[in-house]
C-alpha positions as MATLAB code, in Angstrom:
seq = 'MAIPWNYVIRSLNRDKPYARFLMEQLAGDELAARLPLSTTKALDHSQEPEITRELHGVGEKKTGIFGKQSLLAPRLAPARGALRAELSAGSDVG';
ca = [
     -78.878   44.492   25.139;
     -78.265   41.033   26.033;
     -78.035   40.292   29.841;
     -75.198   38.268   30.130;
     -76.767   35.671   32.488;
     -73.831   33.532   32.924;
     -71.716   36.699   34.742;
     -74.994   37.126   36.377;
     -75.187   33.652   38.081;
     -71.329   33.701   38.633;
     -71.227   36.795   40.550;
     -74.782   35.637   42.781;
     -73.001   32.443   43.385;
     -69.673   34.387   44.519;
     -71.379   36.370   46.469;
     -70.448   39.759   45.099;
     -71.225   42.780   46.591;
     -74.238   44.956   44.349;
     -72.119   47.507   44.557;
     -69.648   46.149   42.957;
     -71.713   44.389   40.807;
     -73.686   47.443   39.538;
     -70.347   49.369   39.051;
     -69.298   46.669   36.544;
     -72.156   46.468   34.730;
     -72.080   50.388   34.279;
     -68.665   50.706   33.605;
     -69.182   47.635   30.659;
     -71.976   49.767   29.343;
     -69.927   53.056   29.119;
     -67.014   51.306   27.435;
     -69.216   49.608   24.946;
     -70.933   52.866   24.094;
     -67.288   54.142   23.552;
     -66.049   51.620   21.406;
     -66.103   52.270   18.012;
     -68.199   50.466   15.161;
     -64.768   49.075   13.585;
     -64.161   47.327   16.733;
     -66.985   44.995   15.843;
     -64.704   43.715   12.991;
     -61.714   43.223   15.923;
     -64.512   41.041   17.253;
     -65.087   38.828   14.594;
     -63.172   35.609   15.091;
     -64.612   33.546   12.224;
     -62.674   35.185    9.572;
     -59.634   33.355   10.980;
     -58.311   30.368    9.389;
     -59.426   27.357   10.294;
     -55.983   25.944   11.407;
     -56.001   29.197   13.808;
     -59.108   28.688   15.362;
     -58.616   24.887   15.885;
     -54.830   25.739   17.725;
     -56.788   28.277   20.068;
     -59.390   25.420   20.774;
     -62.239   27.645   19.034;
     -65.179   25.469   19.422;
     -64.234   23.051   21.896;
     -66.171   22.864   24.674;
     -63.196   23.124   27.211;
     -61.320   25.637   25.647;
     -63.390   27.827   23.238;
     -64.187   30.962   25.273;
     -60.559   31.167   26.319;
     -59.393   30.363   22.594;
     -62.178   32.965   21.412;
     -60.274   35.419   24.171;
     -56.823   34.708   23.019;
     -57.414   35.807   19.568;
     -59.008   39.120   20.391;
     -56.788   40.092   22.893;
     -53.822   41.392   20.433;
     -56.459   43.097   18.422;
     -57.936   45.196   21.285;
     -55.229   46.109   23.010;
     -53.443   48.054   20.743;
     -56.524   49.771   20.268;
     -56.228   50.638   24.353;
     -52.845   51.977   24.151;
     -51.621   48.692   25.859;
     -48.325   46.922   24.242;
     -49.127   43.708   25.498;
     -52.287   41.488   26.634;
     -52.477   39.202   29.504;
     -55.011   36.376   29.482;
     -56.301   34.314   32.694;
     -58.265   31.368   32.516;
     -59.587   31.696   35.690;
     -60.948   29.450   37.993;
     -64.130   28.635   36.068;
     -61.872   26.658   33.389;
     -62.899   22.954   34.260;
];
């Protein structure tokens, strides 16, 4: 499994307690093990029309990550029983 270095570095920079960091890592591993293989299709945004990816800012330096997340959220929310999805840009967008 690939190590999400950006998450690790952000956690270290924010002085996240090790117990919390470890709990989040284990929870992520457990979630990944429970996701059906069909979920990989939901994670693939390359099949979206070009105009949709452009309008969401996919491929742009400042908006790319948030754009990808905004395309994925509506696909993943129903699988978890949610009626809606809420996205937050957080403080890392700049």
